[in-house]
C-alpha positions as CSV (number, residue, x, y, z in Angstrom):
1,M,114.2,99.8,138.8
2,I,115.1,96.8,136.7
3,A,111.6,95.4,137.0
4,L,110.2,98.7,135.8
5,V,112.5,98.7,132.7
6,L,111.6,95.1,131.9
7,F,107.9,96.0,132.3
8,G,108.3,98.9,129.9
9,V,110.1,96.8,127.3
10,G,107.3,94.2,127.5
11,M,104.6,96.9,127.1
12,M,106.4,98.3,124.1
13,A,106.6,94.9,122.4
14,L,102.9,94.3,123.1
15,A,102.1,97.7,121.7
16,Q,103.8,96.7,118.4
17,V,102.1,93.3,118.2
18,L,98.6,94.3,119.1
19,P,97.7,96.3,115.9
20,R,98.9,93.4,113.6
21,G,96.8,90.9,115.6
22,L,93.8,93.1,115.2
23,S,94.4,93.4,111.5
24,V,94.7,89.7,111.1
25,R,91.5,89.2,113.1
26,D,89.6,91.7,110.9
27,Q,90.9,90.1,107.7
28,A,89.7,86.6,108.9
29,R,86.3,88.0,109.8
30,R,85.9,89.6,106.4
31,M,87.0,86.4,104.6
32,S,84.5,84.4,106.7
33,V,81.7,86.8,105.8
34,A,82.6,86.7,102.1
35,T,82.8,82.9,102.1
36,S,79.4,82.7,103.7
37,M,77.9,85.2,101.2
38,A,79.3,83.2,98.3
39,Q,77.9,80.0,99.7
40,E,74.5,81.6,100.2
41,E,74.5,82.8,96.6
42,V,75.4,79.3,95.4
43,E,72.5,77.9,97.3
44,R,70.1,80.5,95.8
45,L,71.4,79.7,92.3
46,R,71.1,76.0,92.8
47,N,67.4,76.4,93.7
48,L,66.6,78.3,90.4
49,P,65.2,76.6,87.3
50,F,67.9,75.4,85.0
51,T,66.8,77.9,82.3
52,D,66.6,80.9,84.7
53,A,68.3,84.2,83.4
54,D,70.6,84.1,86.4
55,L,72.0,80.8,85.2
56,A,72.5,82.0,81.6
57,A,76.1,81.6,80.4
58,G,78.3,84.6,81.1
59,T,79.2,86.9,84.0
60,H,76.5,88.2,86.3
61,V,76.9,91.1,88.8
62,D,74.7,91.2,91.9
63,P,72.4,94.2,91.4
64,D,72.6,94.8,95.2
65,N,76.4,95.5,95.1
66,P,77.9,96.6,97.3
67,V,76.3,93.9,99.5
68,D,76.3,94.9,103.2
69,G,78.1,98.1,102.2
70,A,81.5,96.6,101.4
71,Y,81.2,93.3,99.6
72,G,81.1,92.9,95.8
73,R,79.4,89.7,94.5
74,Q,79.4,88.3,91.0
75,W,79.1,84.9,89.4
76,V,80.2,83.3,86.2
77,V,78.1,80.5,84.5
78,Q,79.7,78.2,82.0
79,D,77.3,76.0,80.0
80,N,78.0,72.3,79.2
81,N,81.0,72.3,81.5
82,P,82.3,69.8,82.4
83,V,79.7,67.8,80.4
84,Q,76.5,68.3,78.3
85,D,73.5,69.6,80.2
86,M,75.6,70.8,83.2
87,K,76.6,74.3,84.3
88,R,79.7,75.3,86.2
89,V,78.8,78.2,88.5
90,T,81.6,80.2,90.2
91,V,80.6,82.8,92.7
92,A,83.2,85.3,93.8
93,V,82.8,87.8,96.7
94,T,85.4,90.5,97.0
95,F,86.0,92.9,99.9
96,P,88.3,95.8,100.6
97,T,91.6,95.0,102.4
98,R,95.2,96.0,102.4
99,S,96.4,92.5,101.3
100,D,96.0,90.6,98.1
101,D,93.8,88.0,99.9
102,N,90.5,89.8,99.4
103,Q,88.3,87.3,97.6
104,A,86.3,84.2,98.5
105,V,85.3,81.9,95.7
106,V,82.9,79.0,95.7
107,T,82.2,76.8,92.7
108,T,79.4,74.3,92.1
109,M,78.0,72.2,89.2
110,I,74.3,72.3,88.4
111,A,72.8,69.6,86.2
112,R,69.6,69.8,84.3
113,G,66.7,68.1,86.1
114,V,68.7,67.4,89.3
115,R,67.4,68.9,92.6
C-alpha cells in the first residue's frame, strides 16, 4: 500500500514536470532553427555584390515571410559602419513563442571588394 502511494506521488510529480520539459525543448528547437536561418541569410548577403539592392542602407523584409510558415526574417544594413566602405548587416529571425526569448540575431560586416 505504501509503495503504491509513493508510486502515485512520483507519477504526479512527473506529470507536472513533463509539459515544462517539452516546452523548453520546443523553444530550444525553434531558437536553433531561427539562428540557422539568420546565418544562412548572412551568408547569402555576403555573397552579393557590394552595391546590390539587398545591401542598400535601411531595413529589408524577406519577401518570403513567413519563412517555413512561422519565422519572420528581416535585416538592417548600415553604410560606413564601423568605417568607410564597410556595411554592418544585422539579420533577425523571429518566431512565435510564449516567452520573450523569440528572436535570433546574427551580425556581420561586409567590406567593399573583400570576398
